[in-house]
SERO-4910 file (N, C-alpha, C, O; in steps of 0.05 Angstrom, whole numbers):
BEGIN
 pado doro    nc1    nc2    nc3   cac1   cac2   cac3    cc1    cc2    cc3    oc1    oc2    oc3
  Met    A     17    -23      2      1      3     -3     20     26      0     42     27     10
  Val    A      7     41    -11     25     71    -16     21     85     17     -1     87     26
  Ala    A     41     91     28     46    105     55     41    139     47     55    151     31
  Phe    A     21    147     62     16    175     57     25    194     86     16    187    108
  Pro    A     39    213     84     44    231    110     17    242    115     -2    243     98
  Thr    A     17    252    143     -5    267    149     -4    297    143    -26    310    145
  Ser    A     18    310    134     24    336    122     44    339    106     55    318    102
  Val    A     55    357     95     78    360     75    100    352     88    106    362    110
  Pro    A    118    331     76    140    322     91    161    348     92    161    367     76
  Ala    A    179    344    114    196    365    121    216    370     98    227    392     95
  Glu    A    220    347     80    237    352     60    224    354     33    223    336     17
  Val    A    213    379     31    193    381      6    204    371    -22    225    382    -30
  Val    A    193    353    -36    198    344    -58    182    359    -85    158    355    -87
  Pro    A    193    373   -101    181    393   -122    167    366   -141    177    344   -148
  Gly    A    141    378   -144    127    363   -167    112    340   -155    104    322   -170
  Arg    A    107    339   -127     94    317   -118     63    320   -107     56    340    -94
  Ala    A     48    301   -113     22    307   -101      8    280    -92     11    259   -104
  Ala    A     -9    283    -68    -15    260    -56    -49    261    -49    -59    281    -38
  Leu    A    -62    242    -56    -92    242    -47   -100    216    -34    -96    194    -46
  Glu    A   -113    218     -9   -124    195      5   -152    200     10   -159    221     20
  Val    A   -172    181      2   -198    179      3   -208    157     20   -202    134     15
  Gln    A   -224    162     43   -234    138     57   -263    140     60   -274    160     53
  Ser    A   -275    120     68   -304    117     72   -307    127     97   -297    114    115
  Val    A   -320    149    103   -327    159    133   -357    161    137   -369    179    126
  Gln    A   -368    146    151   -395    148    158   -415    142    136   -438    149    139
  Gly    A   -406    128    113   -422    123     95   -418    139     68   -429    133     48
  Leu    A   -398    160     72   -389    179     48   -363    178     49   -349    175     68
  Ser    A   -356    181     21   -328    187     16   -317    214     25   -329    235     24
  Ala    A   -293    210     33   -281    240     44   -250    241     36   -237    220     33
  Val    A   -242    264     34   -212    264     28   -200    265     59   -209    283     74
  Thr    A   -183    249     68   -171    247     90   -144    259     89   -135    270    109
  Ser    A   -130    257     67   -103    270     65    -97    281     37   -107    270     18
  Leu    A    -84    301     36    -78    314     10    -58    335     12    -62    354     28
  Phe    A    -39    334     -2    -18    356     -7     -8    360    -36    -15    344    -53
  Ala    A      7    380    -43     17    379    -70     41    404    -67     39    424    -52
  Thr    A     59    397    -83     82    419    -81     87    427   -110     83    410   -127
  Ser    A     94    448   -118     95    464   -138    117    448   -160    140    443   -153
  Pro    A    108    441   -183     90    456   -202     60    437   -199     41    443   -215
  Met    A     57    423   -186     32    407   -181     14    420   -161     23    430   -141
  Lys    A    -14    419   -168    -33    425   -157    -56    405   -152    -63    391   -171
  Leu    A    -68    404   -128    -91    385   -127   -119    404   -122   -117    422   -105
  Leu    A   -141    401   -133   -166    417   -131   -185    397   -121   -186    376   -133
  Thr    A   -200    402   -100   -223    384    -89   -247    400    -86   -255    408    -65
  Pro    A   -262    404   -112   -289    416   -110   -308    400    -90   -323    412    -75
  Val    A   -307    377    -92   -323    360    -73   -307    344    -57   -297    324    -68
  Ala    A   -301    348    -35   -282    334    -13   -298    314      3   -287    296     15
  Arg    A   -327    316      2   -339    297     18   -366    290      1   -375    309    -12
  Gly    A   -378    268      0   -401    264    -11   -402    235    -20   -386    219    -10
  Pro    A   -420    226    -38   -425    201    -51   -396    191    -64   -388    168    -65
  Ser    A   -383    213    -72   -356    208    -84   -343    233    -79   -355    253    -73
  Val    A   -314    231    -83   -299    253    -83   -290    260   -109   -283    243   -125
  Trp    A   -291    290   -116   -284    297   -141   -256    312   -136   -253    327   -117
  Ala    A   -236    307   -154   -210    319   -147   -199    320   -178   -203    303   -195
  Tyr    A   -186    344   -181   -170    353   -203   -143    359   -203   -134    374   -186
  Thr    A   -128    349   -220    -96    356   -217    -97    382   -240   -111    383   -260
  Ser    A    -78    399   -231    -71    422   -246    -41    429   -239    -30    413   -224
  Ser    A    -29    447   -247     -5    458   -254      4    481   -257     -7    491   -277
  Phe    A     22    499   -244     26    527   -247     37    527   -276     55    511   -283
  Gly    A     24    547   -296     30    547   -325     11    532   -341      7    539   -364
  Gly    A     -4    509   -331    -24    495   -346     -8    473   -357    -20    459   -374
  Gly    A     16    466   -351     29    445   -367     54    440   -354     59    449   -332
  Leu    A     73    424   -369     98    417   -362    121    426   -379    121    420   -403
  Val    A    140    441   -368    163    451   -386    186    432   -385    183    412   -372
  Ala    A    207    435   -397    230    416   -396    243    418   -366    246    438   -352
  Gly    A    249    389   -361    258    388   -335    239    382   -312    247    374   -290
  Asp    A    211    386   -317    192    379   -296    190    348   -297    188    335   -318
  Gln    A    191    338   -272    186    309   -264    165    308   -244    174    313   -222
  Thr    A    140    302   -244    120    303   -226    109    276   -220    110    257   -235
  Gln    A     99    276   -194     87    247   -187     60    256   -171     56    277   -159
  Leu    A     42    232   -174     18    234   -165     10    205   -151      8    183   -163
  Glu    A      6    208   -128     -2    184   -113    -31    186    -98    -39    203    -83
  Ile    A    -43    162   -107    -74    162   -100    -76    137    -83    -66    116    -90
  Arg    A    -91    141    -59   -103    117    -46   -128    117    -35   -135    134    -19
  Leu    A   -142     97    -44   -172     95    -36   -175     71    -18   -170     48    -24
  Gly    A   -185     81      4   -196     59     26   -218     45     19   -232     52      0
  Ala    A   -224     22     35   -248      5     26   -277     23     24   -286     41     38
  Lys    A   -285     14      3   -313     25     -7   -315     56     -9   -336     69     -7
  Ala    A   -285     70    -15   -288     95    -20   -292     98    -53   -289     79    -68
  Arg    A   -298    123    -59   -309    125    -91   -293    155    -95   -292    172    -77
  Cys    A   -281    156   -119   -265    179   -125   -267    182   -157   -266    162   -172
  Phe    A   -270    206   -165   -264    217   -192   -242    234   -193   -240    253   -177
  Leu    A   -223    229   -213   -201    242   -213   -196    248   -241   -193    232   -259
  Gly    A   -197    278   -241   -192    289   -270   -174    309   -269   -161    312   -248
  Thr    A   -171    327   -293   -153    347   -297   -167    373   -303   -188    373   -316
  Gln    A   -157    396   -295   -171    419   -294   -175    430   -323   -191    448   -329
  Ala    A   -156    416   -342   -157    427   -372   -139    406   -387   -129    388   -374
  Ser    A   -135    406   -409   -113    385   -424    -85    393   -414    -80    417   -411
  Thr    A    -65    373   -410    -40    376   -403    -28    387   -426    -33    377   -448
  Lys    A    -13    405   -424      6    417   -445     33    409   -435     41    410   -411
  Ile    A     47    399   -459     77    391   -452     90    411   -475     88    409   -500
  Tyr    A    101    430   -462    116    453   -475    139    449   -492    151    428   -486
  Arg    A    148    463   -511    173    458   -526    198    455   -508    203    468   -488
  Asn    A    211    436   -518    238    428   -505    257    418   -520    265    395   -523
  Pro    A    269    448   -533    291    444   -555    314    430   -543    328    415   -557
  Ser    A    321    434   -517    340    429   -503    344    397   -496    365    387   -490
  Gly    A    317    383   -500    317    356   -493    318    343   -465    324    319   -462
  Lys    A    312    357   -447    314    355   -419    292    336   -413    272    336   -428
  Pro    A    294    316   -392    273    296   -384    247    314   -375    248    333   -359
  Cys    A    226    305   -386    201    311   -375    184    289   -376    181    273   -395
  Ser    A    168    289   -346    155    261   -339    139    263   -319    141    281   -302
  His    A    120    244   -319     96    243   -297     92    218   -292     87    202   -309
  Thr    A     92    212   -264     82    182   -250     60    181   -235     60    195   -215
  Thr    A     41    166   -240     18    160   -223     20    133   -211     24    113   -225
  Arg    A     16    133   -183     12    111   -170    -14    110   -157    -20    130   -143
  Ala    A    -30     88   -160    -58     88   -148    -65     61   -134    -64     40   -147
  Thr    A    -73     60   -107    -82     38    -98   -114     40    -91   -124     60    -80
  Ile    A   -125     21    -97   -149     18    -91   -160     -3    -79   -159    -26    -89
  Gly    A   -173      3    -53   -180    -13    -31   -204    -31    -41   -215    -29    -63
  Pro    A   -212    -51    -21   -236    -69    -24   -261    -53    -30   -268    -36    -14
  Gly    A   -276    -59    -51   -301    -48    -55   -301    -22    -65   -322    -10    -68
  Ala    A   -273    -11    -71   -271     20    -73   -273     22   -105   -270      2   -119
  Phe    A   -279     48   -118   -283     50   -143   -268     82   -149   -274    103   -138
  Leu    A   -246     78   -170   -234    103   -180   -241    106   -207   -241     85   -220
  Ala    A   -248    127   -217   -253    139   -242   -230    160   -246   -230    183   -237
  Phe    A   -212    149   -261   -190    164   -270   -192    173   -301   -185    160   -320
  Val    A   -204    198   -302   -213    207   -331   -199    237   -332   -213    257   -328
  Pro    A   -173    238   -337   -163    263   -349   -169    274   -373   -180    259   -390
  Asp    A   -164    303   -379   -166    309   -407   -141    303   -422   -120    300   -410
  Pro    A   -143    302   -448   -121    294   -466    -95    306   -460    -94    329   -451
  Ile    A    -73    293   -465    -44    309   -467    -42    322   -495    -50    311   -516
  Gln    A    -32    343   -493    -25    359   -517      2    366   -517     12    384   -503
  Ala    A     16    350   -535     47    360   -537     51    378   -557     39    378   -579
  Phe    A     69    397   -548     77    419   -569    100    406   -587    111    384   -583
  Ala    A    108    426   -610    129    415   -626    154    415   -610    158    432   -593
  Glu    A    173    393   -617    196    391   -598    196    380   -569    216    376   -556
  Ala    A    168    376   -561    163    369   -536    173    341   -531    171    324   -549
  Arg    A    184    334   -509    193    304   -503    180    296   -475    186    310   -456
  Tyr    A    164    277   -473    151    270   -452    145    239   -445    138    223   -463
  Gln    A    147    233   -422    139    204   -417    123    202   -392    126    219   -374
  Gln    A    105    181   -387     92    178   -368     90    149   -361     93    132   -378
  Glu    A     84    144   -333     81    116   -324     56    118   -309     54    137   -293
  Gln    A     37    101   -310     16     97   -293      9     71   -283      3     52   -298
  Thr    A     10     69   -257      7     41   -245    -19     45   -224    -24     63   -209
  Phe    A    -35     19   -231    -62     16   -212    -59    -10   -199    -54    -30   -211
  His    A    -63     -8   -174    -67    -35   -153    -93    -37   -145   -104    -18   -134
  Leu    A   -104    -59   -151   -134    -61   -145   -139    -86   -125   -126   -106   -127
  Ser    A   -157    -83   -107   -163   -102    -91   -181   -122   -106   -188   -114   -128
  Ser    A   -188   -146   -100   -201   -162   -119   -229   -157   -124   -239   -168   -144
  Asp    A   -241   -143   -109   -271   -129   -117   -271   -100   -115   -292    -89   -107
  Ala    A   -249    -83   -122   -246    -62   -130   -252    -58   -161   -250    -75   -179
  Ser    A   -262    -29   -163   -266    -21   -195   -247     -1   -206   -232     12   -192
  Leu    A   -248      1   -234   -230     23   -244   -239     32   -273   -244     17   -292
  Val    A   -239     54   -272   -246     69   -300   -221     85   -307   -214    105   -294
  Met    A   -208     75   -327   -178     92   -333   -184    104   -364   -198     91   -379
  Val    A   -172    127   -371   -177    138   -392   -147    150   -395   -136    159   -376
  Asp    A   -134    149   -421   -104    156   -427   -109    165   -455   -113    148   -473
  Trp    A   -108    189   -460   -113    200   -492    -89    224   -494    -78    235   -475
  Leu    A    -86    226   -521    -75    251   -524    -78    255   -554    -84    237   -570
  Thr    A    -73    285   -562    -77    295   -587    -53    301   -603    -31    302   -593
  Ala    A    -58    305   -628    -34    309   -648    -19    336   -639      3    337   -650
  Gly    A    -24    354   -625    -12    376   -616    -27    400   -624    -51    399   -625
  Arg    A    -13    423   -631    -25    447   -640    -32    449   -670    -20    463   -686
  Ala    A    -53    433   -676    -56    431   -706    -59    456   -719    -50    461   -741
  Ala    A    -74    474   -705    -82    501   -721    -53    514   -726    -51    528   -746
  Arg    A    -34    511   -710     -5    522   -714     13    506   -733     37    511   -735
  Gly    A     -1    485   -748     12    468   -765     30    449   -750     49    437   -762
  Glu    A     25    446   -722     45    425   -708     24    399   -703     12    394   -682
  Arg    A     24    383   -726     12    356   -723     32    336   -718     48    332   -737
  Trp    A     35    322   -697     51    299   -686     83    312   -694     99    300   -708
  Ala    A     85    334   -681    111    347   -686    126    345   -662    147    358   -663
  Phe    A    121    332   -640    134    330   -615    161    314   -620    162    301   -641
  Gly    A    180    315   -602    205    302   -603    200    272   -596    211    255   -610
  Arg    A    184    266   -576    182    240   -568    161    237   -546    161    254   -528
  Phe    A    142    214   -545    122    208   -529    123    180   -524    127    162   -540
  Leu    A    118    178   -495    123    149   -483    101    150   -459    102    166   -441
  Ser    A     79    129   -464     61    128   -442     59     99   -437     57     82   -455
  Arg    A     58     94   -411     58     64   -400     38     56   -381     44     65   -359
  Asn    A     20     43   -381     -1     36   -367      0      7   -354      2    -11   -370
  Glu    A     -2      2   -331      1    -23   -319    -23    -27   -295    -28    -10   -278
  Ile    A    -36    -49   -297    -55    -52   -277    -58    -80   -266    -61   -100   -281
  Lys    A    -56    -83   -238    -56   -108   -222    -80   -110   -206    -90    -92   -193
  Ile    A    -88   -131   -207   -113   -140   -183    -98   -162   -166    -89   -185   -172
  Glu    A    -97   -147   -141    -81   -167   -119    -54   -165   -132    -46   -143   -140
  Asn    A    -39   -187   -134    -13   -190   -146    -11   -195   -172     11   -193   -184
  Ala    A    -37   -202   -186    -36   -211   -214    -35   -191   -233    -53   -174   -231
  Arg    A    -21   -187   -251    -20   -166   -273    -43   -172   -296    -43   -193   -309
  Val    A    -59   -154   -298    -80   -154   -318    -77   -143   -342    -87   -152   -362
  Leu    A    -60   -120   -342    -53   -103   -364    -30    -91   -364    -25    -76   -345
  Thr    A    -13    -93   -385      9    -74   -390      9    -65   -414     11    -82   -432
  Asp    A      6    -36   -422      2    -28   -447     21     -4   -450     19     14   -433
  Ala    A     37     -1   -468     56     18   -474     52     32   -503     50     16   -522
  Leu    A     52     56   -507     50     67   -531     78     89   -532     84    106   -515
  Leu    A     91     81   -555    115    100   -561    110    112   -587    103     98   -607
  Leu    A    113    139   -589    116    152   -615    137    172   -611    142    189   -594
  Asp    A    152    163   -638    181    176   -638    188    179   -668    191    160   -684
  Pro    A    189    202   -671    195    211   -702    221    200   -708    225    195   -732
  Ala    A    237    195   -694    262    179   -705    259    160   -716    275    156   -734
  Glu    A    238    141   -710    231    117   -724    214    122   -748    205    103   -761
  Gly    A    210    145   -756    191    149   -786    177    173   -776    174    178   -752
  Gly    A    168    189   -797    150    211   -792    123    201   -781    112    180   -789
  Leu    A    112    217   -762     88    207   -750     64    213   -765     43    201   -761
  Ser    A     65    231   -782     40    243   -797     39    222   -821     17    221   -831
  Gly    A     54    209   -829     53    189   -853     28    174   -857     15    166   -837
  Pro    A     20    170   -879     -3    153   -883      0    128   -871    -20    117   -863
  Phe    A     27    115   -868     28     89   -857     33     89   -825     37     69   -812
  Gln    A     33    116   -816     40    121   -790     10    132   -774     -8    115   -769
  Leu    A      6    153   -768    -17    164   -755    -34    177   -777    -57    182   -771
  Gly    A    -26    182   -801    -41    195   -822    -61    214   -818    -51    237   -814
  Arg    A    -84    213   -818   -106    233   -819   -114    234   -787   -124    256   -781
  Phe    A   -111    220   -771   -118    218   -746   -102    239   -730    -78    243   -733
  Asn    A   -119    254   -709   -110    275   -691   -113    268   -665   -104    284   -649
  Cys    A   -127    243   -655   -126    243   -631   -130    210   -624   -146    197   -637
  Leu    A   -114    201   -605   -114    173   -596   -123    170   -569   -116    185   -551
  Ala    A   -138    149   -564   -149    145   -534   -146    118   -526   -145    101   -543
  Leu    A   -145    112   -501   -149     85   -488   -167     90   -465   -165    108   -449
  Leu    A   -188     69   -466   -205     67   -442   -205     35   -434   -207     15   -449
  Val    A   -204     36   -404   -206     12   -390   -227     14   -368   -227     30   -349
  Leu    A   -249     -9   -375   -269    -10   -350   -263    -39   -336   -262    -60   -349
  Leu    A   -258    -39   -311   -252    -59   -297   -265    -66   -268   -265    -48   -251
  Gly    A   -274    -85   -263   -286    -91   -240   -316    -92   -240   -330    -86   -260
  Pro    A   -327   -103   -213   -354   -111   -213   -374    -86   -220   -395    -90   -234
  Ala    A   -367    -61   -210   -380    -35   -213   -390    -30   -236   -413    -23   -240
  Val    A   -367    -36   -260   -370    -29   -289   -375    -50   -306   -375    -47   -330
  Arg    A   -380    -75   -294   -376   -100   -313   -401   -101   -331   -402   -117   -350
  Glu    A   -423    -85   -326   -446    -86   -345   -438    -67   -366   -443    -74   -389
  Ala    A   -428    -45   -363   -420    -22   -382   -398    -35   -396   -398    -30   -420
  Ala    A   -378    -51   -388   -360    -62   -404   -370    -81   -422   -361    -82   -444
  Ser    A   -388    -97   -416   -403   -118   -431   -417   -101   -461   -417   -110   -484
  Glu    A   -427    -77   -451   -441    -63   -469   -429    -49   -490   -440    -42   -511
  Cys    A   -400    -43   -481   -381    -35   -500   -370    -51   -519   -364    -43   -542
  Leu    A   -365    -78   -507   -358    -98   -524   -378   -105   -547   -372   -111   -570
  Ala    A   -402   -104   -538   -424   -112   -557   -427    -90   -577   -432    -95   -601
  His    A   -422    -66   -568   -426    -43   -586   -409    -45   -612   -418    -43   -635
  Val    A   -383    -49   -603   -363    -45   -618   -365    -71   -640   -359    -67   -663
  Gln    A   -371    -93   -633   -372   -119   -645   -395   -114   -664   -396   -130   -683
  Ala    A   -416    -95   -663   -438    -93   -677   -435    -73   -698   -454    -66   -712
  Gln    A   -408    -61   -700   -405    -40   -720   -390    -51   -746   -372    -68   -746
  Ser    A   -400    -38   -767   -384    -48   -794   -363    -35   -795   -359    -16   -780
  Val    A   -343    -44   -813   -319    -28   -819   -325    -11   -845   -334    -21   -866
  Gln    A   -319     15   -840   -319     33   -862   -297     44   -871   -281     54   -856
  Arg    A   -293     45   -897   -267     58   -913   -266     87   -906   -285    102   -909
  Arg    A   -241     94   -895   -235    121   -884   -252    131   -868   -255    156   -870
  Ala    A   -264    119   -849   -280    125   -826   -267    150   -813   -242    151   -813
  Thr    A   -279    167   -803   -267    189   -790   -260    184   -753   -247    196   -737
  Leu    A   -276    158   -752   -269    152   -722   -273    121   -725   -293    109   -734
  Val    A   -246    111   -715   -247     77   -715   -240     72   -685   -226     89   -673
  Phe    A   -249     48   -673   -244     39   -650   -245      6   -647   -257     -8   -664
  Ser    A   -234     -2   -627   -230    -32   -627   -239    -36   -599   -241    -16   -585
  Ala    A   -245    -61   -587   -249    -68   -558   -242    -97   -557   -246   -114   -575
  Ser    A   -229   -100   -531   -218   -128   -522   -230   -136   -498   -232   -117   -483
  Pro    A   -240   -162   -488   -243   -166   -462   -217   -169   -447   -195   -177   -456
  Leu    A   -225   -159   -419   -208   -163   -398   -220   -176   -377   -244   -178   -374
  Arg    A   -201   -187   -357   -210   -198   -335   -235   -179   -320   -230   -157   -310
  Asp    A   -259   -191   -322   -282   -175   -308   -281   -148   -319   -285   -130   -303
  Gly    A   -277   -140   -345   -278   -117   -356   -272   -116   -389   -275   -136   -403
  Ala    A   -263    -90   -399   -259    -89   -426   -238    -68   -428   -232    -55   -408
  Leu    A   -226    -65   -455   -207    -44   -461   -216    -36   -489   -223    -51   -507
  Val    A   -216    -10   -489   -226      1   -514   -206     21   -525   -195     39   -512
  Arg    A   -203     15   -552   -182     40   -565   -198     53   -587   -214     41   -602
  Val    A   -193     78   -587   -203     97   -606   -185    118   -619   -169    131   -605
  Ala    A   -186    123   -647   -170    138   -659   -193    151   -680   -209    138   -694
  Gly    A   -190    184   -677   -207    202   -687   -192    223   -704   -169    230   -699
  Glu    A   -205    233   -722   -195    257   -739   -194    282   -725   -177    299   -729
  Asn    A   -217    283   -703   -215    308   -688   -223    296   -658   -235    275   -653
  Val    A   -212    316   -639   -215    309   -612   -242    305   -601   -247    289   -583
  Glu    A   -261    323   -615   -288    326   -601   -300    297   -608   -312    284   -590
  Ala    A   -297    287   -633   -308    258   -638   -298    240   -619   -314    223   -610
  Val    A   -272    240   -612   -264    216   -593   -275    224   -568   -284    204   -556
  Gly    A   -277    248   -555   -291    253   -532   -318    247   -528   -327    241   -506
  Arg    A   -332    247   -551   -360    236   -553   -362    209   -550   -380    198   -538
  Glu    A   -343    196   -564   -344    166   -560   -336    157   -537   -343    134   -531
  Leu    A   -320    170   -519   -312    160   -490   -334    169   -471   -340    156   -450
  Arg    A   -347    193   -480   -371    199   -462   -393    179   -464   -406    173   -444
  Arg    A   -398    167   -490   -417    146   -488   -409    126   -479   -428    114   -469
  Cys    A   -385    113   -477   -376     90   -460   -379     94   -430   -382     76   -414
  Leu    A   -378    121   -421   -379    129   -391   -407    140   -385   -409    156   -367
  Gly    A   -428    134   -400   -454    145   -393   -464    140   -371   -481    155   -364
  Arg    A   -456    116   -352   -463    110   -328   -447    121   -306   -451    112   -283
  Ile    A   -429    140   -310   -411    148   -289   -428    162   -268   -417    164   -246
  Gly    A   -454    172   -272   -467    186   -250   -478    163   -232   -482    167   -208
  Glu    A   -483    141   -242   -495    117   -224   -472    108   -208   -475    102   -184
  Trp    A   -447    105   -221   -422     96   -206   -413    114   -182   -406    105   -160
  Leu    A   -414    140   -189   -404    162   -168   -425    174   -157   -418    191   -140
  Gly    A   -451    173   -160   -474    182   -147   -481    215   -154   -496    230   -141
  Asp    A   -462    222   -181   -467    244   -194   -446    243   -216   -426    228   -217
  Asp    A   -454    262   -234   -440    262   -264   -418    285   -262   -426    308   -261
  Pro    A   -393    279   -260   -376    301   -261   -369    313   -289   -357    334   -292
  Leu    A   -379    292   -313   -373    300   -339   -396    316   -350   -393    330   -370
  Glu    A   -417    315   -337   -443    327   -350   -437    358   -360   -446    365   -381
  Arg    A   -422    374   -345   -414    402   -356   -391    404   -369   -387    423   -384
  Lys    A   -373    383   -366   -349    387   -379   -344    379   -406   -332    393   -421
  Trp    A   -354    353   -414   -353    345   -447   -381    353   -460   -385    349   -484
***
């Protein structure tokens, strides 16, 4: 389990944030929270049927040399929505300094975490890598979204970043359920070419896992299976069964269409959390 201090540690580590949520008298409540610059944690709903928390950063993104960490711990039967205040910008990095983010989440018995950030937007010459690890108890549930855009397409920056790596790992108890890695590196060939990312401007990964979302996962699998393959479709997706859940991948020509497809898959989030944090966002 992740160990949480009761206050900011004496030796402040830059770019670190931690959130702990417990079930207190039948409601989910924030019991520990801190963040150090450039990370920020906002909790507009700190106690209720579910906790709503949002990560942010000074400057609205990461600059060359930033290395941030987020630690999340949910106690038994706690429910939490974790999003971002806006899309995460990865700014220009002509010097090639390391720029990274790490998320570690521990989800206790019967707990539920909806990890639904806005997409990552990497600017031209940006270099970024992230690693996200989720440890679930046997009856915990998880919704996890990981998505990115082609960059500032309006400025002609389509897939113009220097390097992007995202790695996601999910374990139930000690059993690894998913290891998924996406590496986009122009050094291995132009990313915008017809045999690379071509016309697509947004990629997304969605994981639905656990008893709370079992029915929604089955519905997503059935929906994808029922779709016919269309030549040069503006939105393409696939779905694969996971242990007690599903994995969905989406690629779209525009971010809005990908967002709508994710929103369709997350249509029951209000039932899972007691209210819908996406209703006024997407």
